[in-house]
C-alpha positions in Angstrom: -0.1 0.1 0.2 1.4 3.3 -1.3 1.3 5.9 1.4 -0.6 9.1 0.9 1.6 12.0 0.0 0.5 15.5 1.9 -0.5 18.1 -0.6 1.3 21.5 0.2 -0.8 24.2 1.4 -0.7 26.0 -1.7 -2.8 23.4 -3.1 -5.9 23.5 -0.9 -8.4 24.3 -3.8 -8.0 21.8 -6.8 -10.0 22.1 -9.9 -10.0 18.8 -12.4 -11.0 19.8 -16.0 -11.5 18.6 -19.5 -14.0 17.4 -22.1 -16.4 15.1 -21.5 -14.9 11.6 -21.4 -11.4 12.9 -20.3 -12.2 11.4 -16.6 -12.3 14.4 -14.5 -15.0 13.5 -12.2 -13.0 10.1 -11.4 -10.0 11.4 -10.9 -11.4 14.4 -8.7 -13.1 12.1 -6.4 -9.9 9.7 -6.3 -7.8 12.8 -5.4 -10.7 13.8 -2.8 -10.3 10.1 -1.3 -6.8 10.1 -1.3 -6.4 13.4 1.1 -9.4 13.0 2.7 -10.7 16.3 1.1 -14.1 17.8 0.5 -15.5 17.0 -3.2 -17.7 19.1 -5.0 -19.0 17.8 -8.5 -21.2 19.2 -10.9 -24.4 17.4 -11.8 -25.0 17.2 -15.5 -28.0 15.0 -14.8 -29.7 17.7 -12.8 -29.7 20.0 -15.6 -33.0 19.8 -17.3 -32.1 21.2 -20.8 -28.7 19.3 -21.3 -30.6 16.4 -22.8 -32.3 18.5 -25.2 -29.5 20.7 -26.2 -27.6 17.7 -27.6 -30.5 17.1 -29.8 -31.3 20.6 -30.7 -28.2 22.8 -29.6 -29.2 26.2 -31.2 -32.6 26.2 -29.1 -31.3 24.8 -26.2 -28.0 26.5 -25.4 -28.8 29.6 -23.2 -30.9 28.0 -20.9 -28.4 24.7 -20.4 -25.7 27.2 -19.8 -27.8 29.4 -17.5 -28.9 26.2 -15.5 -25.1 25.2 -15.2 -24.2 28.7 -14.0 -26.5 28.9 -11.1 -25.5 25.0 -10.4 -21.7 25.9 -10.0 -22.8 28.9 -7.9 -24.6 27.0 -5.4 -22.3 24.2 -5.3 -19.2 26.7 -4.4 -20.9 29.3 -2.2 -20.1 27.4 0.6 -16.4 27.6 0.0 -14.6 30.6 2.1 -11.0 31.3 2.8 -11.3 29.9 6.3 -12.6 26.4 5.1 -9.6 26.4 2.6 -7.0 26.5 5.5 -8.5 23.7 7.4 -9.1 21.1 4.5 -8.4 20.5 0.8 -11.7 21.2 -1.8 -11.7 19.3 -5.0 -13.8 20.1 -7.7 -14.5 18.8 -11.3 -15.1 22.0 -12.6 -13.8 25.6 -12.8 -16.2 28.1 -12.2 -15.4 30.4 -15.0 -15.4 27.2 -17.7 -18.9 28.8 -18.8 -16.5 31.1 -21.2 -15.5 27.6 -23.4 -19.1 26.7 -23.7 -21.0 30.1 -24.3 -18.2 31.0 -27.1 -19.2 27.9 -28.6 -22.5 27.6 -28.6 -24.1 31.2 -27.8 -24.7 34.0 -30.1 -23.2 37.4 -29.4 -26.7 38.7 -27.9 -26.7 35.6 -25.8 -23.2 35.9 -24.5 -23.8 39.3 -23.4 -27.3 38.4 -22.1 -25.3 35.6 -20.1 -22.6 37.8 -18.6 -25.0 40.2 -17.2 -26.8 37.5 -15.2 -23.3 36.1 -14.2 -22.2 39.5 -13.0 -25.4 40.0 -11.1 -24.7 37.0 -8.9 -23.2 37.7 -5.5 -20.9 34.8 -5.5 -17.2 35.2 -5.5 -15.4 32.0 -5.4 -11.9 32.1 -4.8 -9.4 30.7 -7.5 -8.0 27.4 -7.4 -4.4 26.8 -6.1 -4.2 24.1 -8.5 -6.1 23.3 -12.0 -5.5 19.8 -13.6 -6.5 19.6 -17.5 -7.0 16.1 -19.0 -6.6 16.0 -22.3 -7.3 12.8 -24.8 -7.9 12.3 -28.6 -11.8 12.8 -29.3 -11.9 9.0 -30.7 -10.6 8.3 -27.1 -13.4 10.3 -25.5 -15.9 9.0 -27.3 -15.1 5.4 -26.4 -15.1 6.1 -23.2 -18.5 8.1 -23.1 -20.0 5.2 -24.9 -18.7 2.7 -22.3 -20.7 4.2 -19.7 -23.7 3.1 -18.4 -26.9 5.5 -19.9 -26.4 8.6 -19.4 -27.3 12.1 -21.0 -23.9 12.4 -22.5 -24.5 9.3 -24.5 -26.0 11.3 -27.1 -23.3 13.8 -27.6 -22.3 14.4 -31.3 -18.6 13.3 -32.6 -18.4 16.8 -34.5 -19.3 18.9 -31.5 -16.9 17.0 -29.2 -14.1 17.9 -31.6 -15.1 21.6 -31.4 -15.3 21.3 -27.5 -12.1 19.4 -27.3 -10.4 22.5 -29.2 -12.1 25.0 -27.1 -10.7 23.4 -24.1 -7.2 23.6 -25.4 -7.6 27.3 -26.7 -9.0 28.0 -23.5 -6.0 26.6 -21.1 -3.4 27.9 -23.7 -4.4 31.6 -22.5 -5.3 30.5 -18.8 -2.8 32.0 -16.3 -5.3 32.3 -13.3 -3.5 29.6 -11.4 -0.9 26.9 -11.9 -2.0 24.2 -14.3 -0.9 20.6 -15.0 -1.6 19.5 -18.5 -2.4 15.7 -18.5 -2.4 13.5 -21.4 -5.0 10.9 -20.3 -4.9 8.9 -23.0 -2.6 6.3 -21.8 -3.0 7.0 -17.9 -5.7 5.0 -15.5 -5.0 6.9 -12.2 -8.5 5.4 -10.9 -7.7 1.6 -11.4 -3.9 1.8 -11.4 -2.4 2.8 -8.1 1.1 3.0 -9.8 -0.3 5.6 -12.6 -2.1 7.7 -9.5 1.0 7.6 -7.4 3.1 9.1 -10.4 0.1 11.6 -11.0 -0.1 12.6 -7.5 3.7 12.8 -7.1 3.7 15.2 -10.2 0.7 17.6 -8.9 2.4 18.2 -5.5 5.4 19.6 -7.2 3.3 22.0 -9.0 3.9 25.5 -7.6 3.4 28.1 -10.5 3.2 28.1 -14.3 2.1 25.5 -16.9 3.5 21.9 -16.4 2.6 19.0 -18.6 2.5 15.1 -17.7 2.9 13.3 -20.6 4.4 9.5 -19.5 4.5 7.0 -22.3 2.7 3.7 -21.7 6.0 1.9 -21.2 7.1 3.8 -18.0 3.5 3.7 -16.6 3.2 -0.2 -16.5 
């Protein structure tokens, strides 16, 4: 049994991100269990517009994004600085991830309305101390989505997923609000392979600033 590696104080608030199928929710849960931290997960199944969005994106994009905005606000409103000093919090989302989806799915008029609504919210969530961004080829993402038990995401279109993955890459290319660990999630299984998780965890503990890349080859991970 590998002994847990204690996270540094700078990593009290960690956000795991990536497109659908990248494994962000599973990794966030695994890290939270490892450090006995507070786990905060998005709940896409509770978004009443998401299923219709996948069927008819143009007609359902704005209510879908607004619903996610309100959900994220509710999930993060309980996080405060005092709590962050007493325990780790791990999420499977960034509060400001909406820019990825609004720019991809909304018209300019809808984006302006969305931003007005967002600005009216009283919540000011803290920035993460570390963001883990999971990348994988679209074919890998699609395969993982299909392997899941029946879910709303099962109806996602491959062309849309390609655009979404590109939008994530663009977003994190410019993102500098927190240190980022970019992980090639194609050949790593930190959920079921303890060695993989140990290597990834050791890497994320060392990230203090800037952008870092974890792209270990399969031969090293065995």
